[in-house]
C-alpha positions as CSV (number, residue, x, y, z in Angstrom):
1,M,-7.5,-6.3,2.7
2,L,-6.1,-8.9,0.4
3,R,-7.7,-7.1,-2.5
4,L,-5.9,-3.9,-1.5
5,L,-2.6,-5.8,-1.4
6,G,-3.4,-7.4,-4.7
7,S,-3.9,-4.0,-6.3
8,V,-0.5,-2.8,-5.0
9,E,1.2,-5.9,-6.3
10,A,-0.6,-5.7,-9.7
11,A,0.1,-2.0,-10.3
12,E,1.7,-1.7,-13.7
13,T,2.6,2.0,-13.5
14,I,3.7,4.3,-10.8
15,Q,0.4,6.3,-11.1
16,A,-1.6,3.1,-10.6
17,L,0.6,2.2,-7.6
18,R,0.0,5.6,-6.0
19,M,-3.7,5.2,-6.5
20,A,-3.6,1.8,-4.8
21,E,-1.5,3.3,-2.0
22,Q,-4.1,6.0,-1.4
23,R,-6.9,3.4,-1.3
24,A,-5.0,1.3,1.3
25,D,-4.2,4.4,3.4
26,G,-7.9,5.3,3.3
27,F,-8.9,1.8,4.4
28,V,-6.5,1.8,7.3
29,L,-7.6,5.4,8.3
30,G,-11.2,4.1,8.3
31,L,-10.2,1.3,10.6
32,E,-8.3,3.7,12.9
33,T,-11.2,6.1,13.0
34,S,-13.7,3.3,13.9
35,G,-11.7,2.8,17.1
36,G,-12.2,-0.9,17.0
37,Y,-8.5,-1.8,16.6
38,S,-5.5,-1.3,18.8
39,E,-2.8,1.2,17.8
40,A,-0.4,-1.6,17.3
41,V,-2.6,-3.3,14.7
42,I,-3.2,0.0,12.9
43,E,0.6,0.7,12.9
44,D,1.3,-2.8,11.6
45,L,-1.2,-2.3,8.8
46,Y,0.3,1.1,7.8
47,L,3.8,-0.4,7.9
48,G,2.8,-3.5,6.0
49,F,1.2,-1.5,3.2
50,E,4.2,0.9,3.1
51,K,6.6,-2.0,2.8
52,E,4.6,-3.5,-0.1
53,V,4.3,-0.2,-1.9
54,G,8.1,0.5,-1.5
55,E,9.0,-2.9,-2.9
56,R,6.6,-2.5,-5.9
57,L,7.8,1.0,-6.5
58,A,11.4,-0.2,-6.6
59,L,10.5,-2.8,-9.2
60,L,8.5,-0.3,-11.3
61,K,11.4,2.1,-11.3
62,K,13.8,-0.6,-12.2
63,D,11.7,-1.6,-15.2
64,Q,11.2,2.0,-16.2
65,Y,14.9,3.0,-15.8
66,P,17.0,-0.1,-16.4
67,D,20.7,0.1,-15.9
């Protein structure tokens, strides 16, 4: 999971970020499908990845479109 977060944080383009986001979503979906984790844990993972992606996206957009 740390590797997935690392790929989100290291994304240098919006396209790379979106690819990292899709991998993270697939990972969490796999955990959810396995049924081995509570709904709360799954939701926390989704929200955590979503937060990280949002923060990285804001930085990338700021770099791409400076004021």
